[in-house]
N, CA, C, O and CB atoms as a CASP TS submission, in Angstrom:
PFRMAT TS
TARGET T0000
AUTHOR 0000-0000-0000
METHOD Language model
MODEL 1
PARENT N/A
ATOM      1  N   MET     1     -37.064 -39.851  14.465  1.00  0.00           N
ATOM      2  CA  MET     1     -36.096 -39.563  13.435  1.00  0.00           C
ATOM      3  C   MET     1     -35.444 -38.226  13.757  1.00  0.00           C
ATOM      4  O   MET     1     -36.125 -37.222  13.967  1.00  0.00           O
ATOM      5  CB  MET     1     -36.755 -39.550  12.031  1.00  0.00           C
ATOM      6  N   LYS     2     -34.142 -38.228  13.793  1.00  0.00           N
ATOM      7  CA  LYS     2     -33.376 -37.046  14.143  1.00  0.00           C
ATOM      8  C   LYS     2     -32.866 -36.388  12.867  1.00  0.00           C
ATOM      9  O   LYS     2     -32.290 -37.041  11.997  1.00  0.00           O
ATOM     10  CB  LYS     2     -32.202 -37.403  15.089  1.00  0.00           C
ATOM     11  N   THR     3     -33.093 -35.075  12.777  1.00  0.00           N
ATOM     12  CA  THR     3     -32.619 -34.363  11.588  1.00  0.00           C
ATOM     13  C   THR     3     -31.266 -33.738  11.887  1.00  0.00           C
ATOM     14  O   THR     3     -30.979 -33.352  13.020  1.00  0.00           O
ATOM     15  CB  THR     3     -33.637 -33.276  11.141  1.00  0.00           C
ATOM     16  N   GLU     4     -30.463 -33.649  10.881  1.00  0.00           N
ATOM     17  CA  GLU     4     -29.140 -33.041  11.012  1.00  0.00           C
ATOM     18  C   GLU     4     -29.275 -31.523  10.924  1.00  0.00           C
ATOM     19  O   GLU     4     -29.884 -30.991   9.997  1.00  0.00           O
ATOM     20  CB  GLU     4     -28.168 -33.574   9.916  1.00  0.00           C
ATOM     21  N   LEU     5     -28.704 -30.852  11.891  1.00  0.00           N
ATOM     22  CA  LEU     5     -28.723 -29.392  11.895  1.00  0.00           C
ATOM     23  C   LEU     5     -27.464 -28.849  11.239  1.00  0.00           C
ATOM     24  O   LEU     5     -26.388 -29.441  11.325  1.00  0.00           O
ATOM     25  CB  LEU     5     -28.856 -28.852  13.329  1.00  0.00           C
ATOM     26  N   GLN     6     -27.624 -27.716  10.589  1.00  0.00           N
ATOM     27  CA  GLN     6     -26.462 -27.079   9.984  1.00  0.00           C
ATOM     28  C   GLN     6     -25.628 -26.414  11.069  1.00  0.00           C
ATOM     29  O   GLN     6     -26.146 -25.997  12.105  1.00  0.00           O
ATOM     30  CB  GLN     6     -26.889 -26.048   8.913  1.00  0.00           C
ATOM     31  N   GLU     7     -24.357 -26.327  10.818  1.00  0.00           N
ATOM     32  CA  GLU     7     -23.455 -25.623  11.726  1.00  0.00           C
ATOM     33  C   GLU     7     -23.746 -24.122  11.614  1.00  0.00           C
ATOM     34  O   GLU     7     -23.742 -23.586  10.506  1.00  0.00           O
ATOM     35  CB  GLU     7     -21.944 -25.940  11.394  1.00  0.00           C
ATOM     36  N   PRO     8     -24.001 -23.428  12.738  1.00  0.00           N
ATOM     37  CA  PRO     8     -24.308 -21.996  12.638  1.00  0.00           C
ATOM     38  C   PRO     8     -23.084 -21.200  12.190  1.00  0.00           C
ATOM     39  O   PRO     8     -21.942 -21.587  12.437  1.00  0.00           O
ATOM     40  CB  PRO     8     -24.816 -21.461  13.988  1.00  0.00           C
ATOM     41  N   ARG     9     -23.351 -20.096  11.537  1.00  0.00           N
ATOM     42  CA  ARG     9     -22.275 -19.221  11.072  1.00  0.00           C
ATOM     43  C   ARG     9     -21.543 -18.659  12.283  1.00  0.00           C
ATOM     44  O   ARG     9     -22.163 -18.464  13.329  1.00  0.00           O
ATOM     45  CB  ARG     9     -22.829 -18.070  10.173  1.00  0.00           C
ATOM     46  N   PRO    10     -20.254 -18.395  12.175  1.00  0.00           N
ATOM     47  CA  PRO    10     -19.501 -17.932  13.353  1.00  0.00           C
ATOM     48  C   PRO    10     -19.946 -16.559  13.855  1.00  0.00           C
ATOM     49  O   PRO    10     -19.734 -16.248  15.027  1.00  0.00           O
ATOM     50  CB  PRO    10     -18.025 -17.886  13.028  1.00  0.00           C
ATOM     51  N   TRP    11     -20.547 -15.741  13.017  1.00  0.00           N
ATOM     52  CA  TRP    11     -20.930 -14.402  13.459  1.00  0.00           C
ATOM     53  C   TRP    11     -22.270 -14.386  14.173  1.00  0.00           C
ATOM     54  O   TRP    11     -22.643 -13.346  14.716  1.00  0.00           O
ATOM     55  CB  TRP    11     -20.977 -13.464  12.282  1.00  0.00           C
ATOM     56  N   ILE    12     -23.012 -15.482  14.202  1.00  0.00           N
ATOM     57  CA  ILE    12     -24.355 -15.487  14.790  1.00  0.00           C
ATOM     58  C   ILE    12     -24.300 -15.235  16.290  1.00  0.00           C
ATOM     59  O   ILE    12     -25.095 -14.449  16.804  1.00  0.00           O
ATOM     60  CB  ILE    12     -25.057 -16.818  14.510  1.00  0.00           C
ATOM     61  N   ASN    13     -23.402 -15.868  16.991  1.00  0.00           N
ATOM     62  CA  ASN    13     -23.329 -15.733  18.438  1.00  0.00           C
ATOM     63  C   ASN    13     -22.274 -14.723  18.884  1.00  0.00           C
ATOM     64  O   ASN    13     -21.866 -14.733  20.045  1.00  0.00           O
ATOM     65  CB  ASN    13     -23.042 -17.073  19.059  1.00  0.00           C
ATOM     66  N   SER    14     -21.841 -13.878  18.006  1.00  0.00           N
ATOM     67  CA  SER    14     -20.848 -12.881  18.389  1.00  0.00           C
ATOM     68  C   SER    14     -21.451 -11.489  18.300  1.00  0.00           C
ATOM     69  O   SER    14     -22.586 -11.328  17.852  1.00  0.00           O
ATOM     70  CB  SER    14     -19.595 -12.985  17.499  1.00  0.00           C
ATOM     71  N   ARG    15     -20.704 -10.499  18.719  1.00  0.00           N
ATOM     72  CA  ARG    15     -21.218  -9.139  18.785  1.00  0.00           C
ATOM     73  C   ARG    15     -20.922  -8.315  17.522  1.00  0.00           C
ATOM     74  O   ARG    15     -21.486  -7.234  17.353  1.00  0.00           O
ATOM     75  CB  ARG    15     -20.638  -8.444  19.988  1.00  0.00           C
ATOM     76  N   HIS    16     -20.073  -8.795  16.662  1.00  0.00           N
ATOM     77  CA  HIS    16     -19.749  -8.004  15.487  1.00  0.00           C
ATOM     78  C   HIS    16     -20.706  -8.314  14.337  1.00  0.00           C
ATOM     79  O   HIS    16     -21.384  -9.341  14.329  1.00  0.00           O
ATOM     80  CB  HIS    16     -18.305  -8.258  15.058  1.00  0.00           C
ATOM     81  N   GLN    17     -20.740  -7.420  13.390  1.00  0.00           N
ATOM     82  CA  GLN    17     -21.649  -7.552  12.252  1.00  0.00           C
ATOM     83  C   GLN    17     -21.148  -8.641  11.304  1.00  0.00           C
ATOM     84  O   GLN    17     -19.966  -8.985  11.303  1.00  0.00           O
ATOM     85  CB  GLN    17     -21.786  -6.205  11.503  1.00  0.00           C
ATOM     86  N   ALA    18     -22.039  -9.161  10.524  1.00  0.00           N
ATOM     87  CA  ALA    18     -21.697 -10.258   9.615  1.00  0.00           C
ATOM     88  C   ALA    18     -20.743  -9.811   8.517  1.00  0.00           C
ATOM     89  O   ALA    18     -19.909 -10.594   8.061  1.00  0.00           O
ATOM     90  CB  ALA    18     -22.957 -10.836   8.993  1.00  0.00           C
ATOM     91  N   HIS    19     -20.858  -8.571   8.094  1.00  0.00           N
ATOM     92  CA  HIS    19     -20.036  -8.124   6.966  1.00  0.00           C
ATOM     93  C   HIS    19     -18.606  -7.811   7.374  1.00  0.00           C
ATOM     94  O   HIS    19     -17.776  -7.552   6.502  1.00  0.00           O
ATOM     95  CB  HIS    19     -20.654  -6.904   6.326  1.00  0.00           C
ATOM     96  N   VAL    20     -18.281  -7.822   8.667  1.00  0.00           N
ATOM     97  CA  VAL    20     -16.926  -7.494   9.106  1.00  0.00           C
ATOM     98  C   VAL    20     -15.937  -8.541   8.637  1.00  0.00           C
ATOM     99  O   VAL    20     -14.807  -8.208   8.282  1.00  0.00           O
ATOM    100  CB  VAL    20     -16.870  -7.364  10.625  1.00  0.00           C
ATOM    101  N   ASP    21     -16.344  -9.804   8.630  1.00  0.00           N
ATOM    102  CA  ASP    21     -15.435 -10.858   8.192  1.00  0.00           C
ATOM    103  C   ASP    21     -15.093 -10.737   6.716  1.00  0.00           C
ATOM    104  O   ASP    21     -14.035 -11.196   6.286  1.00  0.00           O
ATOM    105  CB  ASP    21     -16.042 -12.217   8.466  1.00  0.00           C
ATOM    106  N   GLU    22     -15.958 -10.136   5.951  1.00  0.00           N
ATOM    107  CA  GLU    22     -15.725 -10.029   4.519  1.00  0.00           C
ATOM    108  C   GLU    22     -14.726  -8.929   4.178  1.00  0.00           C
ATOM    109  O   GLU    22     -14.047  -8.993   3.153  1.00  0.00           O
ATOM    110  CB  GLU    22     -17.031  -9.775   3.803  1.00  0.00           C
ATOM    111  N   GLU    23     -14.641  -7.916   5.044  1.00  0.00           N
ATOM    112  CA  GLU    23     -13.734  -6.813   4.771  1.00  0.00           C
ATOM    113  C   GLU    23     -12.344  -7.151   5.297  1.00  0.00           C
ATOM    114  O   GLU    23     -12.195  -7.884   6.274  1.00  0.00           O
ATOM    115  CB  GLU    23     -14.255  -5.504   5.403  1.00  0.00           C
ATOM    116  N   ILE    24     -11.348  -6.612   4.642  1.00  0.00           N
ATOM    117  CA  ILE    24      -9.983  -6.808   5.094  1.00  0.00           C
ATOM    118  C   ILE    24      -9.641  -5.669   6.034  1.00  0.00           C
ATOM    119  O   ILE    24      -9.697  -4.499   5.655  1.00  0.00           O
ATOM    120  CB  ILE    24      -8.984  -6.878   3.897  1.00  0.00           C
ATOM    121  N   GLN    25      -9.289  -6.016   7.260  1.00  0.00           N
ATOM    122  CA  GLN    25      -8.943  -5.014   8.262  1.00  0.00           C
ATOM    123  C   GLN    25      -7.440  -4.725   8.170  1.00  0.00           C
ATOM    124  O   GLN    25      -6.616  -5.625   8.332  1.00  0.00           O
ATOM    125  CB  GLN    25      -9.336  -5.498   9.699  1.00  0.00           C
ATOM    126  N   THR    26      -7.103  -3.488   7.915  1.00  0.00           N
ATOM    127  CA  THR    26      -5.702  -3.094   7.860  1.00  0.00           C
ATOM    128  C   THR    26      -5.489  -1.899   8.767  1.00  0.00           C
ATOM    129  O   THR    26      -6.419  -1.143   9.048  1.00  0.00           O
ATOM    130  CB  THR    26      -5.267  -2.769   6.410  1.00  0.00           C
ATOM    131  N   GLU    27      -4.265  -1.736   9.219  1.00  0.00           N
ATOM    132  CA  GLU    27      -3.935  -0.579  10.039  1.00  0.00           C
ATOM    133  C   GLU    27      -3.773   0.637   9.141  1.00  0.00           C
ATOM    134  O   GLU    27      -3.267   0.519   8.025  1.00  0.00           O
ATOM    135  CB  GLU    27      -2.649  -0.830  10.865  1.00  0.00           C
ATOM    136  N   PRO    28      -4.193   1.794   9.610  1.00  0.00           N
ATOM    137  CA  PRO    28      -3.996   2.993   8.800  1.00  0.00           C
ATOM    138  C   PRO    28      -2.513   3.344   8.742  1.00  0.00           C
ATOM    139  O   PRO    28      -1.734   2.998   9.629  1.00  0.00           O
ATOM    140  CB  PRO    28      -4.810   4.177   9.368  1.00  0.00           C
ATOM    141  N   ASP    29      -2.157   4.027   7.691  1.00  0.00           N
ATOM    142  CA  ASP    29      -0.756   4.418   7.516  1.00  0.00           C
ATOM    143  C   ASP    29      -0.468   5.654   8.358  1.00  0.00           C
ATOM    144  O   ASP    29      -0.707   6.782   7.927  1.00  0.00           O
ATOM    145  CB  ASP    29      -0.433   4.688   6.018  1.00  0.00           C
ATOM    146  N   ILE    30       0.046   5.428   9.561  1.00  0.00           N
ATOM    147  CA  ILE    30       0.400   6.509  10.472  1.00  0.00           C
ATOM    148  C   ILE    30       1.870   6.339  10.825  1.00  0.00           C
ATOM    149  O   ILE    30       2.337   5.226  11.066  1.00  0.00           O
ATOM    150  CB  ILE    30      -0.507   6.508  11.761  1.00  0.00           C
ATOM    151  N   SER    31       2.579   7.430  10.851  1.00  0.00           N
ATOM    152  CA  SER    31       4.002   7.359  11.153  1.00  0.00           C
ATOM    153  C   SER    31       4.217   7.041  12.628  1.00  0.00           C
ATOM    154  O   SER    31       3.307   7.188  13.444  1.00  0.00           O
ATOM    155  CB  SER    31       4.699   8.676  10.780  1.00  0.00           C
ATOM    156  N   MET    32       5.416   6.610  12.957  1.00  0.00           N
ATOM    157  CA  MET    32       5.739   6.281  14.344  1.00  0.00           C
ATOM    158  C   MET    32       5.676   7.517  15.233  1.00  0.00           C
ATOM    159  O   MET    32       5.327   7.411  16.408  1.00  0.00           O
ATOM    160  CB  MET    32       7.126   5.646  14.430  1.00  0.00           C
ATOM    161  N   GLU    33       6.009   8.691  14.688  1.00  0.00           N
ATOM    162  CA  GLU    33       5.924   9.919  15.477  1.00  0.00           C
ATOM    163  C   GLU    33       4.473  10.213  15.859  1.00  0.00           C
ATOM    164  O   GLU    33       4.197  10.666  16.970  1.00  0.00           O
ATOM    165  CB  GLU    33       6.522  11.106  14.694  1.00  0.00           C
ATOM    166  N   ALA    34       3.558   9.953  14.937  1.00  0.00           N
ATOM    167  CA  ALA    34       2.137  10.166  15.231  1.00  0.00           C
ATOM    168  C   ALA    34       1.663   9.185  16.296  1.00  0.00           C
ATOM    169  O   ALA    34       0.907   9.562  17.192  1.00  0.00           O
ATOM    170  CB  ALA    34       1.287  10.017  13.952  1.00  0.00           C
ATOM    171  N   TRP    35       2.100   7.922  16.207  1.00  0.00           N
ATOM    172  CA  TRP    35       1.735   6.947  17.234  1.00  0.00           C
ATOM    173  C   TRP    35       2.268   7.362  18.586  1.00  0.00           C
ATOM    174  O   TRP    35       1.569   7.254  19.593  1.00  0.00           O
ATOM    175  CB  TRP    35       2.255   5.561  16.872  1.00  0.00           C
ATOM    176  N   ASP    36       3.526   7.847  18.618  1.00  0.00           N
ATOM    177  CA  ASP    36       4.111   8.303  19.880  1.00  0.00           C
ATOM    178  C   ASP    36       3.312   9.465  20.457  1.00  0.00           C
ATOM    179  O   ASP    36       3.091   9.525  21.666  1.00  0.00           O
ATOM    180  CB  ASP    36       5.575   8.718  19.676  1.00  0.00           C
ATOM    181  N   GLU    37       2.879  10.386  19.604  1.00  0.00           N
ATOM    182  CA  GLU    37       2.064  11.516  20.057  1.00  0.00           C
ATOM    183  C   GLU    37       0.717  11.033  20.610  1.00  0.00           C
ATOM    184  O   GLU    37       0.246  11.535  21.631  1.00  0.00           O
ATOM    185  CB  GLU    37       1.838  12.512  18.899  1.00  0.00           C
ATOM    186  N   ILE    38       0.108  10.066  19.937  1.00  0.00           N
ATOM    187  CA  ILE    38      -1.165   9.514  20.405  1.00  0.00           C
ATOM    188  C   ILE    38      -0.990   8.867  21.772  1.00  0.00           C
ATOM    189  O   ILE    38      -1.800   9.093  22.671  1.00  0.00           O
ATOM    190  CB  ILE    38      -1.720   8.488  19.396  1.00  0.00           C
ATOM    191  N   PHE    39       0.057   8.067  21.938  1.00  0.00           N
ATOM    192  CA  PHE    39       0.289   7.400  23.218  1.00  0.00           C
ATOM    193  C   PHE    39       0.624   8.405  24.315  1.00  0.00           C
ATOM    194  O   PHE    39       0.211   8.225  25.461  1.00  0.00           O
ATOM    195  CB  PHE    39       1.416   6.377  23.086  1.00  0.00           C
ATOM    196  N   ARG    40       1.371   9.465  23.979  1.00  0.00           N
ATOM    197  CA  ARG    40       1.700  10.488  24.964  1.00  0.00           C
ATOM    198  C   ARG    40       0.447  11.208  25.427  1.00  0.00           C
ATOM    199  O   ARG    40       0.272  11.441  26.623  1.00  0.00           O
ATOM    200  CB  ARG    40       2.700  11.487  24.387  1.00  0.00           C
ATOM    201  N   LEU    41      -0.427  11.561  24.494  1.00  0.00           N
ATOM    202  CA  LEU    41      -1.667  12.236  24.851  1.00  0.00           C
ATOM    203  C   LEU    41      -2.589  11.320  25.657  1.00  0.00           C
ATOM    204  O   LEU    41      -3.259  11.768  26.588  1.00  0.00           O
ATOM    205  CB  LEU    41      -2.380  12.724  23.593  1.00  0.00           C
ATOM    206  N   GLN    42      -2.617  10.053  25.298  1.00  0.00           N
ATOM    207  CA  GLN    42      -3.430   9.104  26.049  1.00  0.00           C
ATOM    208  C   GLN    42      -2.916   8.965  27.477  1.00  0.00           C
ATOM    209  O   GLN    42      -3.707   8.887  28.417  1.00  0.00           O
ATOM    210  CB  GLN    42      -3.441   7.739  25.353  1.00  0.00           C
ATOM    211  N   ARG    43      -1.592   8.933  27.647  1.00  0.00           N
ATOM    212  CA  ARG    43      -1.002   8.848  28.982  1.00  0.00           C
ATOM    213  C   ARG    43      -1.334  10.096  29.796  1.00  0.00           C
ATOM    214  O   ARG    43      -1.624   9.994  30.988  1.00  0.00           O
ATOM    215  CB  ARG    43       0.525   8.663  28.888  1.00  0.00           C
ATOM    216  N   GLN    44      -1.295  11.278  29.164  1.00  0.00           N
ATOM    217  CA  GLN    44      -1.648  12.511  29.863  1.00  0.00           C
ATOM    218  C   GLN    44      -3.117  12.500  30.283  1.00  0.00           C
ATOM    219  O   GLN    44      -3.453  12.924  31.389  1.00  0.00           O
ATOM    220  CB  GLN    44      -1.361  13.730  28.975  1.00  0.00           C
ATOM    221  N   ALA    45      -3.990  12.017  29.401  1.00  0.00           N
ATOM    222  CA  ALA    45      -5.415  11.944  29.733  1.00  0.00           C
ATOM    223  C   ALA    45      -5.655  10.979  30.889  1.00  0.00           C
ATOM    224  O   ALA    45      -6.466  11.263  31.770  1.00  0.00           O
ATOM    225  CB  ALA    45      -6.234  11.511  28.505  1.00  0.00           C
ATOM    226  N   ASP    46      -4.959   9.840  30.898  1.00  0.00           N
ATOM    227  CA  ASP    46      -5.094   8.885  31.992  1.00  0.00           C
ATOM    228  C   ASP    46      -4.624   9.490  33.310  1.00  0.00           C
ATOM    229  O   ASP    46      -5.258   9.288  34.346  1.00  0.00           O
ATOM    230  CB  ASP    46      -4.305   7.612  31.687  1.00  0.00           C
ATOM    231  N   ASN    47      -3.512  10.235  33.277  1.00  0.00           N
ATOM    232  CA  ASN    47      -3.019  10.882  34.491  1.00  0.00           C
ATOM    233  C   ASN    47      -4.000  11.935  34.987  1.00  0.00           C
ATOM    234  O   ASN    47      -4.222  12.049  36.192  1.00  0.00           O
ATOM    235  CB  ASN    47      -1.651  11.516  34.239  1.00  0.00           C
ATOM    236  N   ALA    48      -4.589  12.702  34.083  1.00  0.00           N
ATOM    237  CA  ALA    48      -5.555  13.725  34.478  1.00  0.00           C
ATOM    238  C   ALA    48      -6.797  13.077  35.094  1.00  0.00           C
ATOM    239  O   ALA    48      -7.310  13.561  36.102  1.00  0.00           O
ATOM    240  CB  ALA    48      -5.948  14.596  33.265  1.00  0.00           C
ATOM    241  N   MET    49      -7.279  11.994  34.499  1.00  0.00           N
ATOM    242  CA  MET    49      -8.447  11.307  35.053  1.00  0.00           C
ATOM    243  C   MET    49      -8.137  10.731  36.430  1.00  0.00           C
ATOM    244  O   MET    49      -8.978  10.798  37.326  1.00  0.00           O
ATOM    245  CB  MET    49      -8.913  10.190  34.107  1.00  0.00           C
ATOM    246  N   ALA    50      -6.955  10.173  36.610  1.00  0.00           N
ATOM    247  CA  ALA    50      -6.587   9.621  37.914  1.00  0.00           C
ATOM    248  C   ALA    50      -6.520  10.730  38.959  1.00  0.00           C
ATOM    249  O   ALA    50      -6.964  10.541  40.092  1.00  0.00           O
ATOM    250  CB  ALA    50      -5.235   8.881  37.830  1.00  0.00           C
ATOM    251  N   GLY    51      -5.975  11.869  38.595  1.00  0.00           N
ATOM    252  CA  GLY    51      -5.915  12.996  39.524  1.00  0.00           C
ATOM    253  C   GLY    51      -7.297  13.495  39.902  1.00  0.00           C
ATOM    254  O   GLY    51      -7.555  13.788  41.069  1.00  0.00           O
ATOM    255  N   CYS    52      -8.178  13.591  38.937  1.00  0.00           N
ATOM    256  CA  CYS    52      -9.551  14.031  39.213  1.00  0.00           C
ATOM    257  C   CYS    52     -10.276  13.042  40.116  1.00  0.00           C
ATOM    258  O   CYS    52     -10.989  13.451  41.033  1.00  0.00           O
ATOM    259  CB  CYS    52     -10.331  14.210  37.903  1.00  0.00           C
ATOM    260  N   LEU    53     -10.104  11.754  39.871  1.00  0.00           N
ATOM    261  CA  LEU    53     -10.744  10.754  40.721  1.00  0.00           C
ATOM    262  C   LEU    53     -10.204  10.796  42.143  1.00  0.00           C
ATOM    263  O   LEU    53     -10.963  10.621  43.096  1.00  0.00           O
ATOM    264  CB  LEU    53     -10.550   9.364  40.136  1.00  0.00           C
ATOM    265  N   PHE    54      -8.911  11.025  42.299  1.00  0.00           N
ATOM    266  CA  PHE    54      -8.308  11.133  43.621  1.00  0.00           C
ATOM    267  C   PHE    54      -8.875  12.332  44.368  1.00  0.00           C
ATOM    268  O   PHE    54      -9.260  12.216  45.531  1.00  0.00           O
ATOM    269  CB  PHE    54      -6.782  11.245  43.512  1.00  0.00           C
ATOM    270  N   LEU    55      -8.930  13.490  43.701  1.00  0.00           N
ATOM    271  CA  LEU    55      -9.463  14.688  44.342  1.00  0.00           C
ATOM    272  C   LEU    55     -10.947  14.536  44.664  1.00  0.00           C
ATOM    273  O   LEU    55     -11.400  14.996  45.712  1.00  0.00           O
ATOM    274  CB  LEU    55      -9.245  15.905  43.449  1.00  0.00           C
ATOM    275  N   ALA    56     -11.696  13.907  43.791  1.00  0.00           N
ATOM    276  CA  ALA    56     -13.120  13.679  44.048  1.00  0.00           C
ATOM    277  C   ALA    56     -13.294  12.768  45.259  1.00  0.00           C
ATOM    278  O   ALA    56     -14.199  12.981  46.066  1.00  0.00           O
ATOM    279  CB  ALA    56     -13.810  13.063  42.808  1.00  0.00           C
ATOM    280  N   GLY    57     -12.449  11.769  45.393  1.00  0.00           N
ATOM    281  CA  GLY    57     -12.517  10.886  46.551  1.00  0.00           C
ATOM    282  C   GLY    57     -12.226  11.621  47.844  1.00  0.00           C
ATOM    283  O   GLY    57     -12.883  11.378  48.857  1.00  0.00           O
ATOM    284  N   ILE    58     -11.257  12.511  47.822  1.00  0.00           N
ATOM    285  CA  ILE    58     -10.948  13.296  49.027  1.00  0.00           C
ATOM    286  C   ILE    58     -12.111  14.207  49.382  1.00  0.00           C
ATOM    287  O   ILE    58     -12.446  14.343  50.559  1.00  0.00           O
ATOM    288  CB  ILE    58      -9.667  14.128  48.823  1.00  0.00           C
ATOM    289  N   ILE    59     -12.730  14.830  48.396  1.00  0.00           N
ATOM    290  CA  ILE    59     -13.875  15.711  48.659  1.00  0.00           C
ATOM    291  C   ILE    59     -15.040  14.918  49.243  1.00  0.00           C
ATOM    292  O   ILE    59     -15.658  15.354  50.215  1.00  0.00           O
ATOM    293  CB  ILE    59     -14.317  16.429  47.365  1.00  0.00           C
ATOM    294  N   VAL    60     -15.344  13.771  48.667  1.00  0.00           N
ATOM    295  CA  VAL    60     -16.443  12.936  49.175  1.00  0.00           C
ATOM    296  C   VAL    60     -16.147  12.493  50.606  1.00  0.00           C
ATOM    297  O   VAL    60     -17.035  12.523  51.458  1.00  0.00           O
ATOM    298  CB  VAL    60     -16.663  11.697  48.263  1.00  0.00           C
ATOM    299  N   MET    61     -14.918  12.087  50.875  1.00  0.00           N
ATOM    300  CA  MET    61     -14.553  11.659  52.219  1.00  0.00           C
ATOM    301  C   MET    61     -14.698  12.809  53.214  1.00  0.00           C
ATOM    302  O   MET    61     -15.186  12.602  54.325  1.00  0.00           O
ATOM    303  CB  MET    61     -13.117  11.119  52.236  1.00  0.00           C
ATOM    304  N   THR    62     -14.284  14.010  52.836  1.00  0.00           N
ATOM    305  CA  THR    62     -14.405  15.174  53.716  1.00  0.00           C
ATOM    306  C   THR    62     -15.865  15.466  54.032  1.00  0.00           C
ATOM    307  O   THR    62     -16.215  15.718  55.185  1.00  0.00           O
ATOM    308  CB  THR    62     -13.749  16.403  53.075  1.00  0.00           C
ATOM    309  N   PHE    63     -16.720  15.433  53.006  1.00  0.00           N
ATOM    310  CA  PHE    63     -18.145  15.680  53.241  1.00  0.00           C
ATOM    311  C   PHE    63     -18.781  14.582  54.097  1.00  0.00           C
ATOM    312  O   PHE    63     -19.658  14.870  54.911  1.00  0.00           O
ATOM    313  CB  PHE    63     -18.884  15.790  51.909  1.00  0.00           C
ATOM    314  N   MET    64     -18.357  13.340  53.925  1.00  0.00           N
ATOM    315  CA  MET    64     -18.897  12.260  54.748  1.00  0.00           C
ATOM    316  C   MET    64     -18.508  12.446  56.213  1.00  0.00           C
ATOM    317  O   MET    64     -19.337  12.250  57.102  1.00  0.00           O
ATOM    318  CB  MET    64     -18.405  10.898  54.237  1.00  0.00           C
ATOM    319  N   ILE    65     -17.259  12.820  56.470  1.00  0.00           N
ATOM    320  CA  ILE    65     -16.814  13.052  57.841  1.00  0.00           C
ATOM    321  C   ILE    65     -17.570  14.224  58.443  1.00  0.00           C
ATOM    322  O   ILE    65     -18.002  14.150  59.593  1.00  0.00           O
ATOM    323  CB  ILE    65     -15.298  13.309  57.887  1.00  0.00           C
ATOM    324  N   ALA    66     -17.739  15.310  57.687  1.00  0.00           N
ATOM    325  CA  ALA    66     -18.481  16.466  58.184  1.00  0.00           C
ATOM    326  C   ALA    66     -19.931  16.099  58.474  1.00  0.00           C
ATOM    327  O   ALA    66     -20.485  16.546  59.478  1.00  0.00           O
ATOM    328  CB  ALA    66     -18.420  17.616  57.173  1.00  0.00           C
ATOM    329  N   TYR    67     -20.554  15.299  57.623  1.00  0.00           N
ATOM    330  CA  TYR    67     -21.943  14.876  57.834  1.00  0.00           C
ATOM    331  C   TYR    67     -22.069  14.028  59.093  1.00  0.00           C
ATOM    332  O   TYR    67     -22.982  14.229  59.893  1.00  0.00           O
ATOM    333  CB  TYR    67     -22.456  14.091  56.617  1.00  0.00           C
ATOM    334  N   ILE    68     -21.154  13.082  59.266  1.00  0.00           N
ATOM    335  CA  ILE    68     -21.193  12.224  60.449  1.00  0.00           C
ATOM    336  C   ILE    68     -20.998  13.057  61.710  1.00  0.00           C
ATOM    337  O   ILE    68     -21.673  12.834  62.715  1.00  0.00           O
ATOM    338  CB  ILE    68     -20.115  11.123  60.360  1.00  0.00           C
ATOM    339  N   MET    69     -20.091  14.001  61.659  1.00  0.00           N
ATOM    340  CA  MET    69     -19.881  14.878  62.814  1.00  0.00           C
ATOM    341  C   MET    69     -21.126  15.719  63.083  1.00  0.00           C
ATOM    342  O   MET    69     -21.467  15.938  64.245  1.00  0.00           O
ATOM    343  CB  MET    69     -18.660  15.791  62.587  1.00  0.00           C
ATOM    344  N   PHE    70     -21.809  16.194  62.052  1.00  0.00           N
ATOM    345  CA  PHE    70     -23.009  17.005  62.210  1.00  0.00           C
ATOM    346  C   PHE    70     -24.144  16.190  62.818  1.00  0.00           C
ATOM    347  O   PHE    70     -24.844  16.656  63.717  1.00  0.00           O
ATOM    348  CB  PHE    70     -23.440  17.585  60.864  1.00  0.00           C
ATOM    349  N   VAL    71     -24.318  14.961  62.315  1.00  0.00           N
ATOM    350  CA  VAL    71     -25.398  14.103  62.810  1.00  0.00           C
ATOM    351  C   VAL    71     -25.165  13.737  64.270  1.00  0.00           C
ATOM    352  O   VAL    71     -26.126  13.658  65.035  1.00  0.00           O
ATOM    353  CB  VAL    71     -25.512  12.826  61.953  1.00  0.00           C
ATOM    354  N   ASN    72     -23.945  13.515  64.673  1.00  0.00           N
ATOM    355  CA  ASN    72     -23.633  13.099  66.033  1.00  0.00           C
ATOM    356  C   ASN    72     -23.441  14.275  66.992  1.00  0.00           C
ATOM    357  O   ASN    72     -23.067  14.064  68.145  1.00  0.00           O
ATOM    358  CB  ASN    72     -22.394  12.249  66.026  1.00  0.00           C
ATOM    359  N   GLY    73     -23.684  15.483  66.551  1.00  0.00           N
ATOM    360  CA  GLY    73     -23.619  16.649  67.420  1.00  0.00           C
ATOM    361  C   GLY    73     -22.231  17.154  67.695  1.00  0.00           C
ATOM    362  O   GLY    73     -22.044  17.937  68.626  1.00  0.00           O
ATOM    363  N   LEU    74     -21.255  16.743  66.931  1.00  0.00           N
ATOM    364  CA  LEU    74     -19.888  17.230  67.129  1.00  0.00           C
ATOM    365  C   LEU    74     -19.679  18.587  66.480  1.00  0.00           C
ATOM    366  O   LEU    74     -18.716  19.286  66.797  1.00  0.00           O
ATOM    367  CB  LEU    74     -18.884  16.230  66.571  1.00  0.00           C
ATOM    368  N   ILE    75     -20.567  18.965  65.578  1.00  0.00           N
ATOM    369  CA  ILE    75     -20.570  20.300  64.962  1.00  0.00           C
ATOM    370  C   ILE    75     -21.801  21.003  65.481  1.00  0.00           C
ATOM    371  O   ILE    75     -22.896  20.441  65.471  1.00  0.00           O
ATOM    372  CB  ILE    75     -20.561  20.236  63.376  1.00  0.00           C
ATOM    373  N   VAL    76     -21.626  22.229  65.934  1.00  0.00           N
ATOM    374  CA  VAL    76     -22.743  22.971  66.512  1.00  0.00           C
ATOM    375  C   VAL    76     -23.795  23.211  65.443  1.00  0.00           C
ATOM    376  O   VAL    76     -23.490  23.672  64.344  1.00  0.00           O
ATOM    377  CB  VAL    76     -22.266  24.312  67.119  1.00  0.00           C
ATOM    378  N   HIS    77     -25.045  22.889  65.783  1.00  0.00           N
ATOM    379  CA  HIS    77     -26.154  23.051  64.841  1.00  0.00           C
ATOM    380  C   HIS    77     -26.552  24.492  64.745  1.00  0.00           C
ATOM    381  O   HIS    77     -27.471  24.831  64.000  1.00  0.00           O
ATOM    382  CB  HIS    77     -27.352  22.207  65.251  1.00  0.00           C
TER
END
């Protein structure tokens, strides 16, 4: 005899909390100038992070080349 299973609630297999569906999600009242400022600052932060990652990559590459040269005797010990 096969029993009928209930349909699981939609929040059971998801990552959000159960009470989120009960609340009404609305956007905060922010002016367009504030949004533009937020996006401008976010763009500046992204550019700064990209620059830092680029410089870090160059430093790592330089140290790797120096290490390889040292191990192979191309740099005087």
